[in-house]
C-alpha positions as CSV (number, residue, x, y, z in Angstrom):
1,M,0.0,0.0,0.0
2,E,1.3,3.5,-0.8
3,Y,2.6,5.6,2.0
4,F,0.0,8.4,1.6
5,L,-2.8,5.8,1.9
6,Q,-1.3,4.4,5.1
7,Q,-1.1,7.9,6.6
8,K,-4.7,8.7,5.7
9,L,-5.9,5.5,7.2
10,K,-4.0,6.1,10.4
11,E,-5.1,9.8,10.8
12,D,-8.9,9.3,10.2
13,K,-10.9,7.3,12.7
14,K,-13.7,6.7,10.2
15,F,-11.3,5.0,7.8
16,K,-10.1,2.8,10.6
17,R,-13.6,1.9,11.7
18,Y,-14.6,1.2,8.1
19,F,-11.5,-1.1,7.6
20,D,-12.4,-2.9,10.8
21,E,-15.8,-3.6,9.4
22,N,-14.7,-4.4,5.9
23,T,-11.3,-6.0,6.1
24,W,-11.4,-7.2,2.5
25,E,-11.0,-3.6,1.3
26,V,-7.3,-3.7,2.2
27,K,-6.6,-6.3,-0.4
28,Y,-7.9,-4.1,-3.2
29,L,-6.1,-1.0,-1.9
30,N,-2.8,-3.0,-1.8
31,R,-3.3,-4.1,-5.4
32,D,-4.5,-0.8,-6.9
33,P,-4.1,2.6,-5.3
34,A,-6.7,4.0,-7.7
35,Y,-9.2,2.0,-5.8
36,Y,-9.0,4.7,-3.1
37,K,-11.7,6.8,-4.9
38,K,-14.2,3.8,-4.8
39,F,-13.2,3.1,-1.2
40,L,-14.1,6.7,-0.3
41,K,-17.4,6.5,-2.2
42,D,-18.3,3.3,-0.5
43,M,-17.4,4.6,2.9
44,K,-19.4,7.8,2.5
45,E,-22.4,5.8,1.3
46,M,-22.2,3.4,4.3
47,Y,-21.9,6.2,6.9
48,K,-24.4,8.5,5.1
49,E,-22.0,11.3,4.5
50,R,-22.9,12.1,0.9
51,P,-24.4,15.5,0.2
52,T,-27.8,13.9,-0.7
53,D,-27.8,12.1,2.6
54,K,-27.2,15.3,4.5
55,L,-29.9,17.2,2.5
56,N,-32.4,14.4,3.2
57,E,-31.5,14.6,6.9
58,A,-32.0,18.4,6.9
59,I,-35.4,18.0,5.1
60,N,-36.5,15.4,7.7
61,T,-35.5,17.6,10.6
62,V,-37.4,20.6,9.1
63,G,-40.4,18.3,8.7
64,I,-40.3,17.1,12.3
65,I,-39.9,20.7,13.6
66,S,-42.9,21.9,11.5
67,S,-45.1,19.0,12.6
68,V,-44.2,19.8,16.3
69,I,-45.1,23.5,15.7
70,D,-48.4,22.5,14.0
71,T,-49.2,20.3,17.0
72,L,-48.6,23.1,19.5
73,K,-51.0,25.5,17.7
């Protein structure tokens, strides 16, 4: 595995947690450093860190707040 990948994995706790849960990913990163982009995409999808996930969460929060306000009226 390339040095910069090793450093990234050591620095970020999310990466370490993802690797602990998906140990087979190490094999692909060792073989092909270009797999890093797919790895990031999969990790963000798993932990719901994509922009669409964040937007959906914000919309849900606004919906909950508006329903609480309507109930209080």
